N, C-alpha and C positions, 0 to 999 in steps of 0.2 A: 347418668353419672356426670354429665356436663363436659365430657371430653370426647374426642373423635374416636371412631372405631379403630383407626390406625394406632392411636395411643394405647388403647386397651390391648390390642394385639401385641404391642411391644412389652407391655407389663406382663402379659401371659408368658411370652417368650423368655422374659427375665425372671419368672417365678414370683412376681409381685402380686399376682392374682391367682387364686385357686380355680382352675378351669374344670368344669364338669362336662360330661358327655351323656346325652340321653340315648334312648333305644334307636332313635333315627340318625344317630351319629352327629347330632347338632351340639355345638359347644354352648355352654351357658355358665353364668356366674350366679352365686347365691347371695341374695340381698343382705341377709344377716351377717355375711362375711365382709360387707362393704360399708359398714356404719361410719367409717371415717370420712365418707363422702357426704357433704351436706345434703345433696339431692336425695340420696338413698335414706339417710336418717330422717329427713323430712317426710318421706313416703311412709316409713315405718311408724312414725308418730303422727300421722295425718289426722286432722279433725274435719276432714272433708264432709263426712256424713252429718256431723253436728251443724256445720255451716250451711248445709244444703237446705235446712229448715228455717233459716233466717227470714223473717217476714217484716214488712213495715208496720210500725205502731200507728201510723196514720198515712194519709195519702201524701206522697212526696212527688213533686212535679219536676219535669225536665225539658230541656231543649237540646236537640242534636243537630249539629252542622256536618256537612259532607257525609250524609247518611248512607250513600251507596245502596247496595242491595239489601241492607238491613241487618247485618251480623251483629254489630254493636248495639243497635237499637232494640233488636229482639232479645239479646241477652239482658239489657237493662230492664226491658219490659217484664221478662220472666222474674227478675229480682224484685219487681213490685213498683217500679217507677212509672208515673203517668206522663206520657209525652204530650206537651202542649204544642210543640212545633217541631217538624223535621224538615231540614232544607237539603236539597240535592240539585245539582245542575243538570245531570244526565237524565233525559226524558225516559229512557228505558228503565233505569233504576227507580225513578219516581213511580212509574207504572207498576213495578214490582211491589213497592211499598203500599201503594193504594189498593192493589189487587188483594194482597194478603191481610192488610189492616185497614179496611175502609173507614174506620172510626178515627184513624190518625190524621192529624192536620199536616199533610205533606205539602210543602211549598216548593214548587219547581222554579228554578231560576238562579240567577247570579247572586251570590251571598252579598256582594257589594250593594245591591239594591234593597236589602231588607233593613227596615227600621226595627230595632229590638226594644226601643224605649217603652212601648206599651206593656212590656213584660217586666218592667223594673219592679223589684220587690215581690214578684209573683212566682219566681222560679227558684227551686231548691238546688237543682243540679244542671250544669251545662256540660255537654260532651261533644267531642269531635275528633276525627282523625284527619288532621290537616296535611296537605302535601309538603314534603321537605323541600324548602327553597332557601337559597342563600340570601342574606340581607345586605343592604347597603351600609357602608361604614363611613359615610361622609361626616356624620356627627360623632361626638366623642362619648355620649352617654350610653350608647347601645340600648336605647329605651324604646318606648311605644312608637314614637313617630318615625324612628329609623327603620321600623318593619313595614311601613306603609307601602302598599303595592303587592304585598305577599298575602297569601291566604291565612297565614298565622295572624296577621294584623286584623283580619276580619273576625277570627275567633276571639282575639283579645278585645276587639271592639264590642263584640256581643257580651263578653264578660263585663266590660266597663259599663255598658248600657243596661244590663239586667241585674248585676250585683248578686249572683247566686251565692249560696253558702259554700258550695264546692264546685270545682270544675275538673273534668277529667279529659286529658288529651292522649291520643295514642299515635305511634309512628313506627317506622322501620327502625331496627336496631342500629343501623348506620347513622342515625341522627346524632349519636354521641360523638362520632368522629367527623361529621359533616363540616366541610369548610374549616378543617383543622381545629374544631371545637368552638369556633366563633358562633355558630348557629345556636348550640345549646346554651352557651353563655348569654347570648342576647335574650333567648327565651326566658331564662332564669331572671334576668334583669327586668324584663317587661312584667313578669309575674309579680315580682316584688313591688314594682312601680304601681301596679293595679291594686295593691293592698292585700295581697294573698301570700300565704306561707306555703312554699313548695315542699312536699314530702320528697325525700331523696328518690329520684327516679329509679325504676327497676326495669330490667329486661326480663319479661316473663316468657317462659318456653311453653308453648301450647300443649306439648306432649305431657306435661305434668298436671294439666287441668282437664283431664277426661276428653282429650282431643287426639285422634289418631293421625297426627301430623307434627312435623318437627319445626313448625313456624315459630319465630321469635319476634316479639313486639316490645317496644319501650313504652312504658305507661307513666304518664305524669299526672299527679293528683295534687291539687292546690286547695287549701282551705282559707276562707276569708279571715283576715287577721283578728277580728274581734271574737272569733270562735276558736281559732287554731290553738291558743294556749290552754283551752279548757278541755280538749279532747286528745285521745291517743289512737291514731289510726293504725289498724293492723292489716297487713297484706293478706290476701286469701291463702288458706292452706292448700297445699298440693293434694292431688288425689292419691289414694293408696295403691292404685294400679296404673299400668301403662296400656293404652289402647293401640291396636294394630289395624291394618286394613281388613283383617278377618272380622274384627268387631264392626268395622264400617259397612262391610258388604253382606254380612250374614246376620241372622237373628241371634241375639245374645245380650251382651252387657250394654250396648248403646241403643239398639233398635230391636223391636219385637217382631220383625219380619226381614226377609232378605231384600236387598236393594231392588227397587222396581226397575223395569226396563225403561230406557229413555233414549233420546237422540244423542248423538255424539259425532265428533269428527272421525274421518276415515283416513287411513294411510294410503298414499299412492302405491301402486304395485311394487315399484322398485324399493321404496322404503320398507314396505312390509316384508320383502324378502330378506332385507338386512336385519330387521328387528326379530325375525323368527330365529335367528342365530344367537340371540342374546338370552342367557338363562335367567331364571327368576332371581332378582336382586343384583343382576349384572349390569355391565355397561360396555362401552366401546372396547375396553381392554380384553373382553371375552370374544371379540370378533377375530377371525383370521386376519393377519396383518395386511394383506392386500385389500381385503374388503374394508377394513378400518381406514386405510389411506384413501381409498376411493370415496368413501362415505363422508369423511371428515374434511377432505380437501386441505386447505391451508392450516386449519386448526390442528391437524395431526402433529405439526412441527412446533406448535406453540408450547410454552411452559405451563405448569399447573396440572392438576389432576384431571380436569375436564370431565369430572364424573357425572355431569348432567347430560352428556352426549350419549345417545343410544341407550338411555337408562330405562331399565325395566324395574318396576317396584317389586317389593317382596310382601307376600301376603301376611307374614308373621312379624312384620316391622311396621312402624308408623310411616306414613308417606313423607317424602321430602316436601318442602314448602310448595304449595300450589302456586302457579303463575296464572297470567291472564289467558293462556292457551295451553292445552295439554300436549301439543305436538311441536313445540318450538325446538329447533335443532340443538340449541345450547342447554335447554332445560327440559329434556324429554321426560314425560310421565306416562310410560307404557303400562298397561294393565299387567298385573303379576303373572297371569296364566294365559290369557288370550292376547293375541298379537293385534292390539288396537289401542288407540288413546282412551283415556278414561271418559266415561259418559257424563252428561250433565248431573244426573242423580248421584253418581259415584263421587263426582267433584263436590256436590252439596253435602253428602254424608261425611266426607273427609273434613269439611268445615263445620260439621255437626248441625247443619240446618235440618229441621224436621222435614219428612217427606211431603208434608202438606204445603210447604212453602214453595210457591210457584214463581219462576223467573220469567220476565217479559223481554221481548225484543228478539233479535236475530240470534243464531247459535253463538256467534262470537261475542255478542253483547251479554249473553247469559254466562259464558265462561268468564268474561271480564268481571261481572258483578260478583261472582262466587270467588274468583281468584283474589280479588282486592279486599274481600271482607275480613273482618275480625272473626275468628271462629266463635260460634254462638256460645259454646260451653265455656270458653275462656272469658268472653264478655259477661256471661252469667256469674262466673266466679268473682270477677272484679265488681260486678253490680251488687252482689251479696255483701262483699266487704264494705262497699260504700254505703249500702243500706244499713249495715250494722253501725257505721259511723253516724248516720242520720238519726238512728234510734238513740244513740248515745248523746248527740246534740240535743235532741228533744228532751231527754231525761234531765240533762244539766240545766237547760233553760227553764224547765218546770221546777227543778229544785231551787233555782234562784228566785223564782216567784214565791215559793213557800217560805224560804229562809228570810226573805226581805219583803214581806207583804205590804202593799199599800192598804189604805183603809178599805178599798174595794175588796181586798182579799182576806180581811179579818174573819168574815163568815166561813171562808174556806178553811182557815186554820182551825176554827172551832169544829167544823165538820170533820176535819182530820182526827181531832181528839176523840170524837164520838166513835170513829171507826177503828181506833187503835185496838189491836188484839183480835180483830175479826179477820176471817179468811177471805180477804179481798185485797186487790192491788190498789194502793192509794192513787197511783198515777191515773187510773181510770176515772176516779172521782174528780181529781183536779181538772182533767181534760173536759169532763162534762160541765163543771161549774165555772170554768174560766170564761169571763165575759168577752 
């Protein structure tokens, strides 16, 4: 619904929502009674299934920067993009990419050292999840040069040197408010300076895209100016269902088998004793007061809900956003039923990685790669929407060829007349005959 659980509880108490109770005494709301909420109406009118069969009309190429453990790259690959180059600084993440996709051209190293000019005019799409950094404001233009020294500058440089038709960037939701809005304003200014039209950025909630997690990411999509006015980008439809940890851990809607056993962190004995007192879906507020004070130390007296502390997840809800470690005190992610942190494969399933996707490095390196990733199913949904855009671009460019043919294309126009009325798709003929 796009609001907090506390807000829903207030609405129920005030009679604004009709609450229902099942045979297990669990409260629930009926979707058809909540159509005034955009999120609910979008689910009820979802075109997810239709969009899931979008395929490329031809091979579209891509480059990805800051590839990490491969969440975004794998989603784009599933959507049909062919990666020409993936760059990542972390050696363990690079090992993960190479292990799972030996055919990918994975370049390990500092992005500052990569020359992208050999790919000029050869790349359709450029993607990357750049770290959020403040910019210098010594200059007045807030343009390309003012971002020098940041990793966004390197993403912008890659765009400048390759001139892809489209580029996609993703970041944390907080990018919108970062540095009092100066960061996003500068990014928009640089995108315009590069000669691209930015689609109004959106914060996408992973839970609405077949992901059992409440992660939110801001997505920026920019189209080269010579193309932008010809096309109409449509954001991906939301899924018609919500996935929970039960979907992640057991055979069903997301996976065809239960989650495999795997390595994972362990609680120290003292912490395990505390976490055993927390019920499913509970947190520090469910602990005896003396235990909570001892466990939380100074945090007990701080303001805020502190709902990440001593937090046990619920099997019938989506997970909270995964972090780089499942047992951090401020952002606890305890298994719903067993008293232990989530394992590597449980972490990976919450991020919708396939069970076949193996992570390299130490235990902490694996958690970090998974926790930092874009959920694969969210990336896949974005990828399908971008692929639909590329199919549209191809159709329009092809139509321009037919509508304004050069002498070279006169035979093609004749050929088109020959095939009029026949049960075939003209675009296939033009593609074949195009010199």
